[in-house]
Each structure stands twice: as C-alpha cells, then as structure tokens.
MARMAR-672280 format. One line per field, with one value per residue (C-alpha): x, z, y. Coordinates in Angstrom, 2 decimals, m for minus. Example, Ala and Ser with C-alpha at 12.3 -4.5 7.8 and 13.67 -1.06 7.14 Angstrom:
2
c1 (12.30;13.67) .
c3 (7.80;7.14) .
c2 (m4.50;m1.06) .
***
This chain:
398
c1 (m29.14;m26.27;m22.93;m20.40;m18.12;m15.01;m15.81;m17.06;m13.61;m11.93;m11.57;m12.64;m9.80;m9.08;m6.89;m9.83;m11.94;m9.21;m8.69;m12.41;m12.33;m9.36;m11.17;m14.29;m12.21;m10.63;m14.06;m15.01;m12.06;m9.74;m6.04;m4.96;m1.38;m1.84;1.06;m1.09;m0.87;1.07;1.81;4.43;3.38;5.06;3.41;3.62;6.47;5.34;6.67;4.54;1.42;2.13;2.37;m1.12;m2.52;m0.95;m2.50;m5.95;m5.48;m4.28;m7.34;m5.55;m8.68;m9.86;m9.28;m5.71;m4.31;m5.37;m1.85;m0.55;0.49;3.69;5.40;4.92;5.98;9.20;9.82;9.39;11.70;14.41;14.08;14.31;17.41;19.19;18.37;18.32;20.17;17.08;16.05;12.42;10.31;6.96;5.12;6.64;5.19;1.69;0.55;m2.33;m4.43;m1.84;0.62;m2.10;m4.06;m1.01;m0.51;m4.17;m4.10;m0.98;m2.28;m5.43;m3.55;m0.63;m2.27;m5.00;m6.96;m4.61;m1.46;0.62;2.32;4.90;4.39;7.09;5.69;5.56;3.79;1.80;m1.77;m3.25;m1.11;m3.08;m6.58;m5.63;m4.15;m7.31;m9.42;m7.31;m8.17;m4.49;m3.30;m1.03;1.66;2.67;6.28;7.07;10.55;12.65;13.30;16.96;17.32;15.82;12.51;14.11;13.44;16.37;17.03;16.43;13.03;12.11;13.14;11.19;7.80;8.19;5.88;4.94;2.12;4.33;4.22;5.25;7.12;6.42;9.34;8.94;12.11;12.26;9.48;6.11;5.79;9.32;11.49;13.88;16.03;17.42;21.17;22.38;24.21;21.01;19.12;21.81;21.33;17.55;17.99;19.52;16.42;14.06;15.88;15.98;12.21;11.33;9.23;7.48;8.78;6.62;9.12;7.25;9.73;7.41;9.81;13.00;14.07;13.48;16.74;18.94;22.61;23.94;22.36;21.87;18.72;18.65;15.95;16.06;15.90;19.01;21.17;20.79;19.97;18.36;15.64;14.45;12.21;10.32;10.24;7.66;8.92;6.18;6.55;4.78;5.00;2.97;5.67;8.72;7.01;4.30;1.62;m0.53;m3.80;m2.77;m3.05;m0.30;1.52;3.23;4.50;7.40;7.85;7.43;5.33;2.80;1.70;1.79;m0.50;m2.91;m2.93;m3.55;m6.43;m7.90;m7.51;m9.38;m12.40;m12.27;m10.92;m9.65;m6.80;m5.36;m6.35;m4.95;m3.97;m2.22;m0.22;1.15;2.03;3.85;5.93;7.04;7.82;10.01;11.80;11.99;14.23;14.82;16.10;12.79;13.24;16.65;15.27;12.36;14.59;16.98;14.07;12.77;16.24;16.29;12.85;13.87;16.78;14.63;11.69;13.99;15.94;12.78;11.19;14.28;14.10;10.78;11.34;10.43;10.17;12.54;12.90;14.98;16.39;14.61;16.83;14.20;10.55;8.93;7.74;9.12;7.89;8.60;8.13;5.75;4.91;6.38;3.13;0.66;0.07;m0.99;m4.13;m7.12;m7.88;m11.47;m12.71;m11.20;m8.93;m5.23;m2.70;m1.28;m4.82;m5.55;m2.51;m3.23;m6.75;m5.37;m2.95;m5.73;m8.03;m5.42;m2.72;m4.70;m2.16;m3.19;m0.93;m1.52;m1.58;1.26;m1.14;m2.55;0.89;1.35;3.52;1.46;4.34;4.67;2.82;3.52;4.24;4.59;7.04;5.56;4.54;6.24;9.12;6.89;4.14;6.69;7.99;4.48;3.24;6.12;5.96;2.27;3.04;5.70;3.30;0.50;2.78;4.18;0.63;0.60;3.54;6.42) .
c3 (5.78;4.91;4.45;1.80;2.67;1.99;4.83;7.23;7.23;8.48;12.28;14.42;15.75;19.48;19.04;17.91;20.81;23.29;21.60;21.79;25.50;25.98;24.13;26.22;29.39;28.01;27.14;30.78;31.85;32.76;32.09;29.81;28.53;24.97;23.73;20.97;18.38;15.24;13.97;14.66;17.24;15.25;13.04;9.27;8.27;7.29;3.71;3.06;4.46;2.36;m0.79;m0.09;0.57;m2.64;m4.57;m3.27;m4.11;m7.60;m8.18;m8.22;m6.91;m9.73;m10.85;m11.62;m13.41;m11.47;m10.57;m9.55;m11.15;m13.27;m10.95;m7.95;m9.85;m10.87;m7.26;m6.13;m8.88;m7.89;m4.21;m4.91;m7.08;m4.76;m1.53;m2.62;m5.93;m7.61;m11.02;m12.16;m14.98;m14.47;m15.69;m12.75;m10.12;m8.63;m6.12;m3.87;m0.96;1.64;1.90;2.99;m0.17;m2.35;m0.58;m0.97;m4.70;m5.22;m3.24;m5.37;m8.69;m7.71;m5.80;m6.58;m4.53;m3.21;m3.53;m0.35;0.86;3.65;6.47;9.17;12.66;14.39;11.47;10.83;11.68;8.22;6.15;6.82;6.40;3.17;1.81;2.79;0.94;m2.14;m1.44;m0.86;2.11;4.61;5.87;9.27;10.22;13.84;14.17;17.33;19.83;20.12;16.37;16.79;15.39;11.92;9.43;8.71;5.42;7.20;8.51;5.03;3.30;5.80;4.76;0.99;m0.95;m4.64;m3.89;m2.34;m4.44;m2.25;0.77;2.79;4.51;6.67;7.84;10.11;11.58;12.98;15.77;16.83;15.46;14.19;11.14;8.63;8.10;4.53;5.17;6.38;3.34;1.05;2.64;2.23;m1.37;m2.37;m1.18;m2.80;m6.13;m6.05;m5.62;m7.70;m4.95;m5.38;m2.69;m1.06;0.61;3.05;3.59;5.20;8.14;6.04;7.21;10.91;11.73;14.82;15.73;12.32;10.52;6.76;5.10;2.67;1.04;m1.13;m4.42;m3.38;m2.30;m5.51;m8.87;m10.07;m7.47;m8.68;m11.32;m8.70;m5.89;m5.13;m2.99;m0.85;0.85;1.51;3.20;6.30;8.80;7.48;7.17;9.84;7.13;8.23;7.50;4.04;2.73;0.14;m0.37;m3.38;m4.95;m7.33;m9.28;m12.59;m15.00;m15.88;m12.26;m11.54;m14.54;m13.29;m9.77;m11.19;m13.24;m10.07;m8.36;m11.24;m10.34;m6.59;m5.36;m8.63;m7.97;m4.58;m3.38;m5.74;m2.95;m0.93;m4.02;m4.32;m0.63;m1.16;m3.94;m1.48;1.12;m1.20;m2.95;m0.18;2.90;4.81;8.07;9.85;9.27;10.96;13.90;14.32;14.15;16.74;19.14;18.50;19.22;22.61;23.44;22.29;24.72;27.53;27.20;26.69;29.86;31.89;30.72;31.59;35.13;35.61;37.10;34.67;31.59;28.69;25.64;22.50;21.69;18.53;15.61;13.85;13.61;16.83;18.54;21.27;21.80;25.38;26.46;29.44;29.54;33.06;34.33;32.34;35.01;37.51;35.63;34.54;30.83;29.65;27.34;23.89;25.03;24.19;27.00;25.70;25.26;28.86;30.10;27.84;29.26;32.81;32.10;30.70;33.66;36.43;35.12;32.66;29.96;26.44;24.76;21.80;22.50;20.81;19.80;17.20;15.56;15.82;18.96;22.11;24.61;24.01;23.92;21.55;22.90;20.57;21.75;19.36;22.38;24.64;26.98;29.92;28.86;28.33;31.87;33.31;31.30;32.07;35.75;35.75;34.02;36.63;39.51;37.96;37.35;40.87;42.18;40.43;42.54;40.14) .
c2 (m20.29;m22.62;m20.87;m21.89;m24.79;m22.68;m20.32;m22.99;m24.59;m21.38;m21.56;m18.59;m16.48;m16.78;m13.70;m11.57;m12.81;m11.87;m8.51;m7.79;m8.55;m6.20;m3.40;m3.98;m3.56;m0.40;1.00;0.47;2.59;m0.28;0.38;m2.47;m2.72;m3.94;m6.08;m7.51;m4.73;m5.67;m2.19;0.50;3.08;5.87;8.47;8.16;10.54;14.04;13.98;10.90;12.57;15.64;13.54;12.18;15.65;16.92;14.02;14.97;18.64;17.77;15.59;12.25;10.56;8.32;4.75;3.75;0.69;m2.41;m3.54;m0.12;3.17;3.09;5.58;3.29;0.18;1.95;3.01;m0.60;m1.85;0.64;m0.26;m4.00;m3.55;m1.11;m2.95;m6.60;m6.70;m8.18;m6.83;m6.81;m5.38;m3.60;m6.73;m8.61;m6.23;m6.16;m3.54;m4.59;m3.37;m4.39;m7.25;m9.68;m8.93;m9.64;m12.97;m13.90;m13.15;m15.24;m18.21;m18.18;m18.29;m20.54;m23.40;m25.91;m28.41;m31.07;m28.96;m29.02;m25.85;m26.05;m23.56;m23.51;m22.94;m20.55;m18.85;m15.69;m16.58;m15.85;m18.25;m21.47;m19.98;m18.23;m21.46;m23.32;m20.73;m21.57;m25.26;m25.99;m28.02;m26.23;m28.60;m27.26;m28.03;m27.32;m25.81;m25.95;m23.20;m24.25;m23.49;m20.05;m21.35;m21.51;m24.29;m26.62;m28.46;m31.78;m30.63;m29.41;m32.64;m34.75;m33.31;m33.04;m35.35;m35.62;m33.16;m30.50;m27.36;m24.44;m23.11;m19.98;m18.24;m15.14;m13.39;m11.46;m13.54;m12.66;m13.89;m14.83;m12.01;m14.70;m13.86;m16.38;m15.90;m16.14;m19.43;m21.12;m19.85;m21.26;m24.67;m24.46;m23.30;m26.64;m28.51;m26.00;m26.25;m30.04;m30.22;m27.12;m25.59;m22.28;m19.92;m17.26;m14.93;m12.69;m9.85;m7.31;m6.70;m6.64;m3.18;m3.84;m5.63;m5.34;m5.86;m4.86;m7.80;m7.69;m8.97;m11.88;m13.99;m17.12;m15.21;m13.29;m16.24;m18.26;m16.62;m19.87;m19.43;m16.04;m17.65;m19.65;m17.07;m14.41;m11.54;m9.97;m6.61;m3.32;0.04;m0.81;m1.76;0.10;3.47;3.17;3.08;0.13;1.94;3.08;m0.51;m0.74;m4.02;m5.52;m8.72;m9.27;m12.47;m14.33;m12.28;m15.01;m15.48;m11.74;m11.15;m13.82;m12.36;m8.90;m10.28;m11.77;m8.41;m6.76;m8.89;m8.16;m4.82;m3.31;m0.88;0.03;3.51;6.14;8.54;5.84;4.85;8.38;8.30;4.99;6.54;9.23;6.57;4.49;7.36;9.95;10.32;7.09;8.61;7.99;4.25;4.23;6.21;3.82;0.75;2.23;2.74;m0.78;m2.16;m0.40;m1.76;m5.24;m5.25;m3.88;m6.26;m9.26;m8.45;m7.90;m11.17;m13.21;m11.87;m13.68;m17.16;m19.94;m17.70;m18.37;m16.16;m15.92;m12.49;m11.29;m10.37;m8.27;m7.13;m5.86;m9.03;m11.25;m14.81;m15.92;m19.53;m19.47;m23.18;m23.52;m21.99;m24.07;m26.71;m24.03;m22.94;m24.97;m24.59;m24.39;m27.20;m26.73;m23.91;m23.96;m23.76;m20.50;m19.16;m20.09;m18.16;m15.17;m14.98;m15.19;m12.33;m10.19;m10.80;m10.79;m8.43;m6.32;m7.20;m8.25;m10.83;m13.13;m16.90;m18.75;m21.50;m19.11;m19.16;m22.92;m22.93;m23.43;m23.09;m19.34;m16.05;m13.16;m9.70;m6.72;m4.08;m1.52;0.51;3.03;2.28;3.14;0.74;m2.05;m1.60;m1.48;m4.45;m6.81;m5.85;m6.80;m10.10;m10.90;m10.17;m12.24;m15.23;m14.97;m15.40;m18.78;m19.89;m19.05) .
***
C-alpha cells in the first residue's frame, strides 16, 4: 500500500524513539530520571476539577459551537485584555483541542504551497512538520547562543524573500526558556511591518516567567501589527491541564472563521466538559499559578547551578518555561555516532543507557550542540538526574 505523499515527507521522531526506550526500561523496573516530559508535574487545581465534575452532573455533555462556547470565548477575551492589553471580539477567537490543534488549523488556512515561513531555531519540534503538511516551506534560521537564542532583525532580514509570508515566534521558548524583551520585539516589529509578514505568536508559556520579567508579544509592542498577528495560547501549561486539550487562537476574524470551518470538518468542537473547566481556570483564583512559577524558579536556579558544575557543559539561564538547554558539544568527539544519528541524539542515547537519564536531543529542535532537560520534576529527581549526568560524562574523560 502506497501512503500519501504528504505523510511520507514527515520525518520520524527520534524523540519518540528515545522516549519509547525509556518507558521500556521503566517497565523492566529500571529507575530512569525522565527530563523529557514537557508538562507541569503539578495537579490541576481543585476548583478547575470541580467545574468539570459540575458540568458532567448538570448534563453539559453534548456538542457545543465548533469554535468554543460563548462563556469560554468571553473568558479568553477578558484575559487577553487584562493581561496583554489586546482587545478582541468573539468572532476573532477560536477554541481548539489544544494549542497544537489551533496552530495546525491556522497553518492550513494561512499558507499555500510555495509560501515560506520563517522558523527561528531552536524551535518547538512540531512547527516544521505542521508547515510541511500545509505544503508551506519552513525556513529555519539558526540563532546564536550568545544572543540567548533569540532572533535579531538582521537575521530576519537576511532570509526574507518575495515568497516569505510568515514568522513564528515562541516566547518564552521551548526548548531554550529564552524570553524576548520588549525592546528586541520592537526592533523585530519594524522588519515585520516593512514586509507585511503574518506573525504566529506562540505564547503558551506566557505566565511562566522568572526574575520579575513582564511578558510581551509583537501584537502588544506595535498596534499596527495586531491585524497581522495570531496569538496562540491555552490552559495546558499555566494550569497544569495538558490532558484537558484546550487551546485557543486570537486574530483577524476572516482567518479565524476559516480555521473554525476547517475544525468543523475534522474534530468539531473541543470537549464540552473541558471547556467548562477552562472557564474556571481563566476566571477563577490565580494563586496556584504563582505558586507553581515560584517552584519552577527554584528548580531553574538549582538545575542551572548543577549543570555549570560539570566540566565542559555550558548553559544559558532560562528566563521562562520549564526547560533548560545545556550545550554538551564538548563531549561529542568522545562517542561514536551511529550512521544517520545526530550528535545530540548520540549523547542522549548514551545518557539513557549509561546514566539512566532521559533527555531530548537538541537536534530535534534545530540545534545539535545541546540537549533539552525539563525541570518539571521534583527537586530530588533533578539532583539525582544531574548527578548521574555528571558521572556519565566523567566516564568519557570530561
């Protein structure tokens, strides 16, 4: 049987293969420290759970409007205005089955074959494949570690062609934890405006910020950009609701209507019960968010300090999210990579086999000198895991 060309062009995920190997070891009783998980290790707050239970008991278990219930759209609108100063109407909001689903829908309705979309690297692993499924061409721009892995106006200008249609920005970043300051966004905004680029602003980690930083995106720094920017967010990371699958997009009404129409022909509405829970998350007490961020900040400091104590390892201090992206390339020449294997994939496999630590190869994110470690795990597991990494690297002669 011949599969469709669109799916044949999507590369297999080395991350999933490594994760499967880690789970196999765990099933055999092996103690594996898993730094690969991209979700908070906290419970969904009780008032959110109760809202879902109440929805079930009240029979709110049927189809809803495709793009989200009015109550949830209004909650999103209020949150965007209060937190970001951005005003939207219900017709400019689409609720989807997770942030990834919202991105997929938008890529499908915004981009055509031959359109180029700029993706700064390191990038979230799903951006290029989803663009390819829309028949667009991802233009990967490698950013520099000395700039905090943030795109500069000069780097952006250098890759713009007559076919360039869009730009994806993710701040705070998965995988680096880097955060774009407002001044850097203002400089990028001039280039974006000059070339009328569509901006996909992936803000899913906007509440997970450290050191008193304030969040900003391109739509906020220049009002002229609001009409060509799509703001993507959801409840997964901020409220520890990854499994509830509620994400949303805000942007120009014409494109939001088209994306909602696409959704009507695929998943239809997001889960009714999860939508009610999301209303409670966005409108209810926010103290659990502050508590979670404070704990992540402690872990950030701890894992960063521990990694820098390992000879040859360099690491930026993340400004947000719950990932750290250490440069481990000093050890690459001490291991033999398998044919076709990335250098970071080679080291990640070594750490899993030798140290019983699961990390994600940086090559999956477009930066092969690094590995990604999630500190969405306990303080004890962080200490154990980094100690194991240090011992394993020492065996290589570090």
